[in-house]
C-alpha positions as CSV (number, residue, x, y, z in Angstrom):
1,M,1.2,-3.0,1.5
2,A,2.0,-2.4,5.2
3,A,-1.6,-3.1,6.1
4,C,-1.3,-6.4,4.2
5,A,1.9,-7.2,6.1
6,L,0.0,-6.7,9.4
7,V,-2.9,-8.8,8.2
8,D,-0.5,-11.5,7.2
9,M,0.5,-11.9,10.9
10,L,-3.0,-13.2,11.6
11,P,-4.4,-16.8,11.2
12,D,-5.5,-17.4,7.6
13,L,-9.3,-16.9,8.1
14,E,-9.1,-13.8,10.2
15,G,-6.6,-12.3,7.8
16,K,-8.7,-13.1,4.8
17,V,-11.8,-11.6,6.3
18,L,-10.0,-8.4,7.3
19,Y,-8.3,-8.1,3.9
20,D,-11.7,-8.5,2.1
21,Y,-13.4,-6.1,4.5
22,Y,-10.8,-3.3,4.7
23,V,-8.9,-3.5,1.5
24,K,-11.5,-4.9,-0.9
25,R,-14.3,-2.9,0.9
26,M,-16.6,-5.9,1.0
27,D,-19.3,-6.1,3.7
28,T,-19.7,-9.2,5.9
29,S,-22.6,-10.5,3.9
30,Q,-20.6,-10.4,0.7
31,I,-17.6,-12.1,2.4
32,G,-19.9,-14.8,3.8
33,R,-21.4,-15.5,0.4
34,K,-18.0,-15.6,-1.3
35,E,-16.4,-17.9,1.4
36,K,-19.6,-19.9,2.1
37,Y,-20.0,-18.7,5.7
38,T,-22.8,-17.0,7.5
39,A,-22.5,-13.2,7.9
40,G,-22.6,-13.8,11.7
41,Y,-19.6,-16.1,11.5
42,V,-17.7,-13.5,9.3
43,R,-18.5,-10.8,11.9
44,K,-17.1,-13.1,14.6
45,M,-13.9,-13.7,12.6
46,K,-13.6,-10.0,11.9
47,R,-13.8,-9.1,15.6
48,S,-11.3,-11.9,16.4
49,G,-8.9,-10.6,13.8
50,E,-9.2,-7.0,15.1
51,Q,-8.5,-8.2,18.6
52,L,-5.5,-10.1,17.5
53,L,-4.2,-7.0,15.7
54,E,-4.6,-5.1,18.9
55,M,-2.2,-7.6,20.6
56,I,0.6,-6.9,18.2
57,S,3.3,-4.9,20.0
58,R,3.6,-1.2,19.1
59,D,7.3,-1.8,18.2
60,R,6.3,-4.5,15.7
61,V,3.6,-2.3,14.2
62,N,6.0,0.6,14.0
63,G,8.6,-1.6,12.3
64,T,6.0,-2.7,9.8
65,L,4.5,0.6,8.8
66,P,6.4,3.0,6.5
67,P,8.0,6.1,8.1
68,W,5.8,8.5,6.1
69,Y,2.7,6.9,7.6
70,L,4.0,7.1,11.1
71,R,4.9,10.8,10.6
72,E,1.5,11.5,9.1
73,K,-0.4,9.7,11.8
74,G,1.8,10.8,14.7
75,G,3.0,7.2,15.5
76,E,-0.5,5.8,16.0
């Protein structure tokens, strides 16, 4: 659920691609067929979404993730 909350901070398309890729475990070709985009465009949106996630402040991420996850992962 925390991962979904972080993905929800992204623009719709980037969020949808990352959700399908990481949560539903779909590859970029599958996402492209489903959404009627080329696999190359899906890869571009995936990279864009990942870059946007990297820009979210550590405080905001830590406020979104559950305490057990932060303890387990050492705050990363």
